[in-house]
N, C-alpha and C positions, 0 to 999 in steps of 0.2 A: 547484588543480584545472586550471589552464591548462597546466601543464608536463607533457608526455606522459611524460617519464621518471619522474615521481612517481606515476603511476597504477599501482595494484596489478594491474589487468587491462587491459592496453593494447589487446588485440584481442579483445573479447568476441564471442561468437557472437550473431549477429542472427537474429531470427525475424520472420516476417511478422505483420502486424496482422490481427486478425479484422475481419470486416465490421461495419458499424454495425447496430444492432438495428433491426428493422422495427417500426413502430408499428401495432397493430391497432385496430379500431373499439372493442373493449373497453377498450383502454388510454386512449382518449379519453373514455369514458363514465363520468361521475362517480358514477353509481348502482351501478356494479359494484365489489365489494370488490377492491382492488388490493394483493395481498400482494407483499412484496419477494421477489426470487429471486436466485440466484447471479449471473446475468448482469447484473442491475441493479447489484449491489454491484461487480462487476468493472468495469462502465462508470464507476463513481465513482473507481476507483483506477488504471485502466489507463494513464492519461496522466501519472501522476506521473513526474517525471524522475529518473533515476539521479543521485546526487550527484557522480559522477566523469565521467559522459559526457552528451552532449546527446541521450540516448536515453531512451525511456520504459521503465517497468518491464515493460510488455507486450512491447516489442520484444526485451528481454533474457530473457524468460520468467521473470522474478523473480516475477510474479504471473500466475496462470492461473485460468480459471473453475473448473477441477476442484479448486483449492485453497481454495475458498470454501464454507462451510457456513452455511445460514440456518435458523433455527427461528423462524417467525413466531408460534407459540403461546407459546414461552418468551421471545420477543423477544431472541434471541441471534444474533450474527453472529461467525463465526470465519474469519479469513483466515490461511492458511499462505503464507509467501513463501520463495523459494529464492534465496539470494545466488548470484552468478555464479561465485564461487570459495569454497572451504571456509574460507579465512582472511580473508574480506572484512572490513576494518576499518569499513566503512560500513553494516554490517548493522543495527546499532541505529538509526542515523539513518534508514535505509530503513523499518524497522519503525515508528518514531515518525511518519514522514511518512504512512504508510498509516493509522495510528491517528488522527492529527489530521484527515486528510481525511474519514475515516468519522465521527468525532465531530462534525465540522462539517456533514456532509451528511445523515446519517441522523436520523430522529426520536429524541428523547432517551430514548424507551422501550427502545431497543436497548442491550444490554450488548455491547460490542465487545471481542473479543480478537484479538490479532495475534501470531502465533508463527512462528518459523523452522521450515521443513519438517524433519521428522525426518531426521537423519543428513546434513544439507546444510551444516553449519557446525561448526567445531571448538569454538566457544564457545556452542553452541546453548542449553544449559541456562541459562547466565548471561544471555544476551540475552533469552530467554523470561521469566526471572525479573524482569528490569528492565522489560520491556514490560508485564508483568502487575501491577506495583506502581503503583497509582494515585498515591501520594504522590511517587514518583520521577519519574513521567511529568509530573505537575503542576509539580514543581520544575524539570525540564528545560525545560518550556514557559515558565517565567518568565525563562529566560536569553535576553536580547535577541538575542545573536549566533546562538544555536541556532535560535530561532524564525524568524529571517531566512533561514537556510539551508533550514529546512523549508518556509517559504513559497515560496522560490525553486524547490524541487522540486515542490511542489504546483501552483503557478501559473506555470510557465515562460513561457507566452505573454504574461503580464502583466509579468513581472519581467526577462526576459532576452531 
């Protein structure tokens, strides 16, 4: 990752970050039902670091608020992510990082699905199949080296 010539996308397009979410009085009031919304989920994943660059998924537009769907009644969260290039070899790792962050952060009642945005990657179907397979995800997360890389992406300020 340190050697520039080994990067698949040496000059990714950078986008601005959105502003921090303002907190209302209702957000602080424990007597008001607080449903999850797309922006709240976005805030949980926006700072995940790209595995190849010291940039966030938000800065690269890999994740955006418009790619997040929440159903508080069915307890479902779906995140579409868009790799920076259609042949990105890190797409599965990015998807796993998003999935792990949400599984660690959201209440256990939520079913989390993470998918590559339609027509944004050459191996979209294969990656989506792997990310949807709970057993494969669990097996991947038992790999010490892989979980270290995922943790580095999820918590860059603590690890790097």
